[in-house]
C-alpha positions as CSV (number, residue, x, y, z in Angstrom):
1,X,165.9,94.3,110.4
2,X,163.5,95.9,112.9
3,X,161.6,93.9,115.4
4,X,158.8,94.6,117.9
5,X,160.1,95.2,121.5
6,X,157.8,95.1,124.5
7,X,158.4,98.3,126.5
8,X,155.6,98.9,129.0
9,X,152.1,97.9,130.1
10,X,149.4,100.2,128.7
11,X,148.0,100.6,132.2
12,X,151.4,102.1,133.4
13,X,151.0,105.1,131.0
14,X,148.6,107.7,132.5
15,X,145.7,108.8,130.2
16,X,146.9,112.0,128.5
17,X,150.3,111.3,129.9
18,X,153.5,109.6,129.1
19,X,156.3,107.2,130.2
20,X,159.9,107.6,129.2
21,X,161.6,104.5,127.9
22,X,165.4,104.3,127.8
23,X,167.1,102.5,124.9
24,X,170.7,102.0,124.2
25,X,170.8,104.9,121.8
26,X,168.1,107.4,123.1
27,X,165.2,108.0,125.4
28,X,161.7,107.6,123.9
29,X,158.5,109.2,125.2
30,X,155.5,106.9,124.9
31,X,152.1,108.8,125.2
32,X,148.6,107.5,125.8
33,X,145.6,109.4,124.4
34,X,142.1,109.7,125.9
35,X,140.9,106.7,123.9
36,X,144.1,104.6,124.5
37,X,145.8,105.7,121.3
38,X,149.5,105.2,121.8
39,X,152.3,107.3,120.3
40,X,156.1,107.0,120.6
41,X,158.5,109.8,119.8
42,X,162.1,110.6,120.6
43,X,162.1,112.3,124.0
44,X,163.9,115.4,122.7
45,X,162.3,118.5,121.3
46,X,163.8,119.5,117.9
47,X,164.3,123.0,119.2
48,X,166.6,122.6,122.2
49,X,166.2,118.9,123.2
50,X,163.5,119.6,125.8
51,X,162.1,116.4,127.5
52,X,158.8,115.9,125.5
53,X,157.8,113.2,128.1
54,X,157.3,116.0,130.6
55,X,155.2,118.1,128.2
56,X,151.4,118.5,128.0
57,X,149.6,116.2,125.6
58,X,146.6,117.6,123.7
59,X,144.9,115.6,120.9
60,X,147.7,114.2,118.8
61,X,150.4,116.7,119.8
62,X,152.6,117.5,122.8
63,X,153.8,120.9,124.0
64,X,157.5,121.0,125.0
65,X,157.9,122.1,128.6
66,X,160.9,124.3,127.9
67,X,159.8,126.7,125.1
68,X,156.2,125.7,124.3
69,X,156.9,124.3,120.9
70,X,154.1,122.0,119.8
71,X,155.1,118.7,118.2
72,X,152.8,116.4,116.2
73,X,153.0,112.9,117.8
74,X,152.1,111.1,114.5
75,X,154.8,112.7,112.3
76,X,157.3,114.3,114.8
77,X,156.9,117.6,112.9
78,X,156.9,121.0,114.8
79,X,153.5,122.7,114.4
80,X,152.9,126.4,113.6
81,X,155.7,128.7,112.5
82,X,158.4,126.5,114.1
83,X,160.5,124.1,112.0
84,X,162.1,120.8,113.1
85,X,161.3,117.2,113.5
86,X,161.6,114.5,116.1
87,X,161.8,110.8,115.3
88,X,158.6,108.8,115.8
89,X,158.4,105.0,116.2
90,X,155.8,102.5,115.1
91,X,153.6,101.4,118.0
92,X,151.5,98.3,118.6
93,X,149.3,97.4,121.6
94,X,148.5,93.8,122.2
95,X,146.9,92.2,125.3
96,X,147.5,95.4,127.3
97,X,151.2,95.5,126.4
98,X,152.9,98.3,124.3
99,X,155.4,97.3,121.7
100,X,157.7,99.6,119.7
101,X,159.5,98.8,116.5
102,X,163.1,99.7,117.1
103,X,166.2,99.4,115.1
104,X,168.5,96.5,116.4
105,X,170.9,99.0,117.9
106,X,168.1,100.7,119.9
107,X,166.7,97.7,121.7
108,X,165.3,98.6,125.1
109,X,167.8,98.5,127.9
């Protein structure tokens, strides 16, 4: 059963930026939009595993820093003519803290 795991304070994520969260199984990029929307996606572009946490966020998507693939932060789908998908994670913000819903084997390290 999945549970909510506290991962970072909202204030520690720059507006239109991200923070990388390490779990036991993978790295997760947590992005903060201009109106404090928060998105969580596996920190690996579906093209060649580029670090999405280092990409540029615009609206609800991020551009991979390696080959300019745009990835939708809500679905994980590559946008445009590219094909591929990155895992996204449910996010909750409560009292200034960001929580992710992770599988038990992925609990934050």
